[in-house]
N, C-alpha and C positions, 0 to 999 in steps of 0.2 A: 590334645583335647582339653586337658584340665586347664591350660593357659587360656585357650580360646573362650571356654565357658566363663573364665573370669573377666576376660577383656569385654565380653558381652554384657555380663552383669554390671561392669564399671560404666559402660556406654549408656545402658538403659536407665541407670540411676540418674543420668543428666538428661534423659530425653523422654521421661514418661508422658510428656505432653508436648504440644507443638509450641508453646510459649516460652518455656525454661531451657536454655541450652547449657548451663552451668549452675552448679551449687557448690559453695564453698564455705566451711569444710564440707565434704561430701557426706560425712556422718560424724557423729560425736560419742560421747560416753557418759554414762550416769555416773553419779557419786563423785564429780570433779570439784576440786577445791574452788576453781574459778567459777562463780555462780552464773554469771552472765555469759551467754553466747550469741556471738554476732554472725548470722547467717547471711551470706551474700547470694542473692538470686540474680542470675544474669539472663537476659533474653530481650529480643526486640520489643522496645516500649513497654517494657515489664513495670516501670515505675508509674504508669498510668491507671494500674490496677490497685484496687484496695485489697488488704490483705487480712486476714483473721485466722485465728488458730482453735481447733477443738478443745475443750477441757481435756486435761487440767493444765495445758499449756498457756503461760501468761506472757503476753507481749509487752515488754518494757518500752520498746522504742521502734518506729519505722522511720527509716532515714532515705530519703530522696536526694539525689544529687542534680547538678546540672546536665548530666547524661542521663537520659530517660531509659536507659538499657540496664540500669542498676536498682536493686532494692536491698537496702541492708537492714535486716529484721533482727532485733536483739530480744532474746527471750531469757526468762530466768528458768535456769535448768537445775536449780539447787535440789528440788524435791521431785524430780522426774525419774521414775524407774525406767529401765531398759525396754525398748519397744519402739514401735512405728507410730509416729504422730502425723496429723494432718493438717496442712495449710491450705486455706481456701483463698483464691484469687477472683476478685469481682470487678467488673467493669460495667458501668451504666450502659444499657443498650446493646451490651454483648453477653454472650453466655461465659459462665464462670467455668474454673477448672480447679482441681486439687493436686496437691503435691505432698507426698509421703516424706517425712524425714525420720531417719533411724538414729536412736541412742542405743549404744552397744553396752555390754557388761564389761567393766574394767578386768584386767587380769589381776589375780590375787596378789597383793603387796605391791602394785604398781606404783603408788605414791612414794613407798619406802625404798625404791631401787637405790642401789648403790653405784656412784659414778667411779670413774677412773681417779687414782691416787698414786701416792709415791710408792706403793707396793707394785706398781704396774710398770711395764716397758713398752712403750708405745712405737708401732711401726707406720711409717706415712707411705702411702702409695698414690701413684697416678694411676687410676684404674685402666685407662685406656692404654697404658703402657706396661702393665704388670702381666697379664697372662689372658689369652684368648680362649675361653672355655667353650663358646658356641660360636661357630663359624656362620650360622644363619642370619645373626643379628648385626655383623659388621656394619652394614648399610640399612636403610629404613626408608620405605616409600614416602613416609611423612616428613622426614626430616631432610633438610637441604643438602648438608655435606655428606658424601660418601666416602667410605673407607679408602685410604690410599697410604698404605704402609711406607711407599717409597718417599713420601712427603715428609720432611722434619715436622712441620707444623700441622700435619694433616692428622686424621683419626687412624689410629693402627688396629684397632679391633679388640682390645682388652675389654673385659666385662665382668659382671658379677658372677658368672658361672666359673670364669678363670680364678677369681679369688677364692670362691668356695673350694675349688679343686686343689688349692695351695695351702689350705689352713693347716694340714698336717705339717707341712714345712715350716711354717711360722711356729706352730706350737713346739716343735722340736729345737727350733732356733732358741727358744726361751722368750718369745713375744707373748704379752698377755692382753694387749689392746691394739686395735687396728684404726687408725685415722685415714679415711679415704678422702682425697680431695672430691669436690661436689659430683655427684651422681644424678641430680635431677636434670630435666630436660633443657637442653641448650640448642636452639634451632639457628645460630649464626651460620651464615654461608661458608664460613671458613673459621679455622682455629677454634673449633668447637668442642674439641677434645678437653680443652681447659675446664669448661663447665662452669665458669663463674659469671657467665652472662646468662642467666637462666630464663627460659621462656614458658615454664609451667612448673610451679614450686609445689604442686600436688602430684606430681608424676615423675617417675624414674625414667631418665631418657632411654627410649626403647633399644638403643644401640648398646646400653649396658645390660638391659633386661625389663623386668617388670617390677611393680611394686611388691608383688608377691616374691619375686626373687630376692629382693632386698630384706624383707623380713625373714626369708629363709637363711640368708646369710647371717642375721643375728642369732636365730635359733642354734644353727650350726656352731657359732661361737660361744654361745651360752653352754652348750653341750661339752665344750671343752674348757669351761670356765675362763673364756676370753671375754673382753668387752668390745663393743662397736661405737665408734664416735663419728657422728656426722659433721661434716664441714658445712656450716650454715652462714648464708650471706644475708645479712640484715640491710647493709648499706645501699645496695643497688640490685637491680634487675638487668636482664639483656633487653636491647631494644626490640627483639623479636618476641618477647612476653606478649600474650595475647592481650593482657590489661593494658600494656603501654601502647598498644595499637588502638585502643579504645579506652581511653583514661576515664575512670569514674569521676574524677574531680581534677581540675586544672592543676591543683596543688597536691596532687597524689605524689608527684615527682617534684623536685626543685627545678625551677626555671627562670631564666634571666631577662627576657623569656628565651625559651629553648635552651640550647647546651652552651655551657662554659665549663672549662676543665678545672679540676680541683689544682690548687698551688700545692698540694701534699704536704703543707707545713703544719702538722699537727700540733706543734708547739703553741699555736694560736689558741689552743682550747684552754690553756690556763695562763697564758702570757698576760700580766697585770697591764702592760703597756701596749697591747695589740690595737691595731687599727679594725674598726667594724668591717671594713671591705675585705681585709685580709682573712678575718675569721669566717666570714661568709663564703669566700671562695675555697677555703679548706673544708669546710663542713658541707657546704651546699652544692659545691662543683662537682662535676661528674667525674668518676675515676678514670674513664675514657669516654670516647663519643658513642661507643655502642653499649655503655653501661648507665643508663639513667639513674639519678640519685634519688632514692627514696625518701620522702619526707615524713619522718617519724613524729613531727609536731602535728601532723594530721592525725586526729584520733580514730579514723577509719583504718588508716595505715598502720597505726600502732596496734589496734586489735587484731587486724588481720595477720600481722607477724607473729604476735604471741601465740594465736591460736594454731598457725601453721606450724610452728616450732613444737608446740605441746602435742598437736596431731601426730607428727613423725614420732615423737618419743613414745607416745602411747600405741600407735599403730605398729611400729617396728621393733619396739622394746630396746630403744636406745640406751646407752650408758654415758653418754656424754656428747658435748658441742665442741669443736673448735669454730670460733666465730672469726670469719674473714674481715680483715680492714676494721676492727673493732674501734679503733680510735678516730676513725674518720666520721663516725656517726654523730648525729645530735646527741651529745653527752648525756642530757637529761632523758632523751627518748630511749637510748640503748639501756641506760640504767633502769628504766620502767620495765623494759622487755626483760631485762636479766632477772630483775627481782620476781617477776610474774612467773617466770619459770622455776626460781629456786623456791618459791612459796608453794609451788604446786609439787615439786620434788625436793625437800629439803637436803637429801643426800646425794644429789645429782651433782656433776661436775661440768664446768664451762671453762675453757681456756680462749682467752681474747688474743688475737694478733695485735700487739702493740709494738710495732717496729720502729723503736726509738734507740738511741745510743747513749742513754744516760739513765743510771738506776732511778734517780731520783723522778724522772718523768715516766718512767715505766711504772713505778711503784703507786704512783697517783691513780692507776687505773685498777689496782687491786682492791678488793673489798675491804672495808674498814681501814682504808689508808689514811694515816695521820696527816700526810701531806695533802691528799684530797680534801680531808676535814678543814684544812685551813680556808678553802674557798666554799665550804659547806657542801662538798660534793662527796658522794659514796656510790660507786658504779654497781656495787652487790656483785661484782665478778670475781668468782673465787680464785682463778688462776689467770696468770699471764706469762708470756713467752720471755725466756731470758736471752734477749738479743745481746746484751753486752758481754756474756758469757761466749756466745757465738762470734762476736767481733774478735775477741781475744784468741779463740781457737784458730781463727782463720789466718794468724800470722805468728803467733808465739813458738810454733814447733819449727819454725825456719829461722828462729833467733837462737843459734847455738851458744852465742857467747852472752852471757847476762850483763845486764848493766842496770842502771837505776829504775828504768821503765821498760825494759825488753827481756823477752823470755818469760820463764814461769812466773815472775811478779805480776804479770798480767792476770793470770789466775787468782793468785792470792788477793789482788786489789779488787777483782770482781767480788770476792766473797766478803771482803772488808765491809761492803756497803750492804749486806744483807739486812742490817739494822733498819733500813728504809722500808722494808717489806713486811706486811702484817703476817704473812704466812709462807715462810721460805719453803717448806715442804711441798707447796703447791705452785711451784715454779716449773715451767717446761724448759728443759735444758737439752741442748742440740749442737751438733756440729754443723748441720746443713739441713735444707729443706728443699721444695720444689720451686723456690724462687732465688735461691743463692747458688753461687758457685759450688761445684762439687768439692767435697774435701780432698778426695784422691786425686782431683785434678790440680788443686792448689799444691799439693804435696807430691805431685809427680809419681803417684801409685807407690809411695814409700811404706811398706807394711810397719815398720818400726814406728813411724809417725802416727800411723793410723791406731796401733796398739796403745800408744801413749795417750792419745786424744779419747779413745774409747774407755781406756782405763779410768779417766777423769769424769766422762759423761755418766758412765755406769756406777760410779762410787759416791758421787757427790750427792748433795742434798737435792731434792727435787724429783720431778719425773721425767726419765730419760726418753729422748725421742730419736729413733733411727729412721733414716730415709733409704727407701727401697733400694737394694743393690749395693749399698755401702759395704755390707757384709761379705761381698764377693769381690770387692775392689773396683766397682763400676766408677767410670770418669765421666767428665763431661764439662765443656767449657761454655759458661753463660754468654761469653763474648760472641760465640758462633750462633747464638739463638736459644731461646728457652728451650726448644726441642732438644737441643745438645745435653742439657742437663736432666732431661726426661726421656733417656733412651729406653728401648725395650728391654726388658728382663730376659736375659738368655734363657731359652728353654719354654718360654711362655707361649711360642707359636709353633705349628708344626713345622718340621724341616729346618728348625734352627740348628745352627752348627754344633752347638753343645747345650746341654741342659743343666744349668746351674742349680736347679731345684734337687738335684740328686747327687749323692756323693760320687758315684761312678761318672756322673756327666760333668762335674767340674773340672776345669784346668787345675794344674798344681798350684798356680797362683791364687786363682778363686778359692780353692780348698784352704790355703793358708790363712786367708783373710776370714773365711766362714768358720773354721774350726776355732780360732781364737774368740770369735764373736759369740759363737754358741757356748763355749766354756764360761766365759764371764757373765753372759746373760743368764745362764742357769744357776750359777752361783749366786748372783743378785736375787734370782727369783726366789730362792730358798733361804735366804738370809735377811730376817727382818731388820736387822741392825743397819743395813744399807736402804731401807725404807723411810725409817722414821728416827733412826738413831741421831744423837747430836753430833756436831763436827767440831774438831780441834784441828787448827791449822797452824803451820810454823813457817815463819819467813824463809822463802827460798834461799839457799846457800850455794853458790856456784852452780846455779842453774838447776838444783835438785830441790823439788817441792814435795814436801811431806806433810801429810794430814791423816787423821784418825776419824773413823766413825764409831760410835760407842753408844751402848745403853747397860742396862743394869747386869746384862747376862754375856754380852759378846763385845769384842773389840776387833776392829780392822784397821790395819795400817797400809796406807797407800804411799808408795814412793815413785816418783816420776823424775827420771834423770834426763834432761833435756839437752844436756852438754854432749860433745862428741867423745869425751874421755870417760873412763871409769872413775868413780868417786868412792871414796871410803868414808862412811858416816859415823860420827862419834856419837853412839846411841845415848850417852849420859844427857845430850842436849834434848833428847825426846823422852825423856822418863816421865814427864807428866802425862803423855799419852800411852806409854808402854805399861805403866804402873809396875806390878810385880812379874809382868810376863817376861820371860827370857828365850821362848822360841815361838814358831808360828809356821803355818803352812802357806807357801805361795801358790795361790790359786793358778797363776800363769804356767809356771814350770812344774808345779805339784811337788816341789821339793820341801823338805823340812828345814826351816831357816833358824840358825841359832842368833839371838838377840841379846848377847851379854855385854860386849863391849864395842865391837865395831861391826859395820855392815858394808859389804861391798857391792856397789850397783855399776853394772856396765852401762856404758855411753848409749844414749838414745834407747833406754829401756824404762820399763815400769814393772812394778811389783806390787800385787795385791795380797797382803799377807793376814790371814786369818789367825789371831793371837791365840796361843794354846795356854 
């Protein structure tokens, strides 16, 4: 009943008269740092009406476009208190009508919210594939695609209630932040579980739940001192988006005219020798034919995207954004978008997907980059994703025999280039995500190699991100289709053969992966030295990589032996990291380790030693 009343109230807010079909943002808040509020009124021939507002609302601008179904009204909200305000619409020779618009009170301390940081461990889910908590919303009469769990690329029924039901599992595992791939409405006829081709950016897809359910997820997480990160898409919408079907302006999206695909060559963003054509096809080309490319050079689009992002932060109480295809955006437009959000929430965090394979090119996109400054560019983006570390992890644990450029030297060389980044603690580090091959597929389910990789991910600098199911050994071959790397989490559906969310439901293999991951995650969670401590690394020797994390109070020694044979380390070589410590506790084996002269390390193993 509560959900029904909420839905009715939501619909009524858009249909209080016969002229206006939609208002976006549907409401706003008082006391926002952003003083100007652009309100979009949509309805049949609405632009033919003159609009005015009662005191004390000041209308700064009324923008009409070539499409008469839109009016963009900009007001100054700086001194307006929470409450209902009236807009009057008048047309000569016809009766006028009024429309109420609400400003709400902000939550206390909203502007000072703290985003995710290196003290967090982030867990990435595909919500459709994680857990089905509400069987009644698997399909929806208003949405084209219906649930079909038997189809790899179909909708399987995972939803927000399923995520809420498994928060205890995530908390016990040691997770402190949750990144879900997009949850907003995606009305594509097929493959809509992906949800990157959005059809309404003010509405949670009803097959996941409601806007209220999303806010409830955030509240439940905050009660556990966990953080919620929204996957936000600035570069494109879906072809089924209601505004794409009735464009406010011809240049709301990039047109050639019509559709041309991106060349995906993000290097053209800063290539001093680029051709104008190549640059245009990268930035303005569509990601796919079903994802029209948004034109952030249009001020109406820019304001719309800024306000939509802020609306979700304020409405749901978000703690961060992961921004999809960040480096495909118009770089000046995305910098303006990012800065507006960070100005509103100075302690918020945003990580951008910059899928490149060179540290200099990735670091260009991080806030205050000296490389970006060469071209007078600052993205204002706090965090980027460490794809070069991912590249190294995807091959180096199959390179048992070290050489000049194989094996653990790949990890060492990745961190050598940290001088390029303005803030190494604000890099997202990961072994896999929803677009890459599964780690456990690459390494054939080898637990020893998983342990080495996770020892690295969970103890190096930056913010570690795990992909759902890795902690129970889940596999998936991207060569068989994206659906194979996005399998259903076992136990998330009724009648699953085993329930890996519970200790008694896990297989022996699943439990071996899980127990290791839980142990290291919870150690990391409770040791600040692994969050913001400095890093000291030594050149790998015989495929054994050693580094330290340290601060004024604590030191942790990490040893990864990627060779097949046991190695005996001469500890005098690592005196700079050991200082005066002669013993420690290995987190993995839980044994006390003597660190006086030699240290024996078995083949294909790692050690995480908290120095005593």
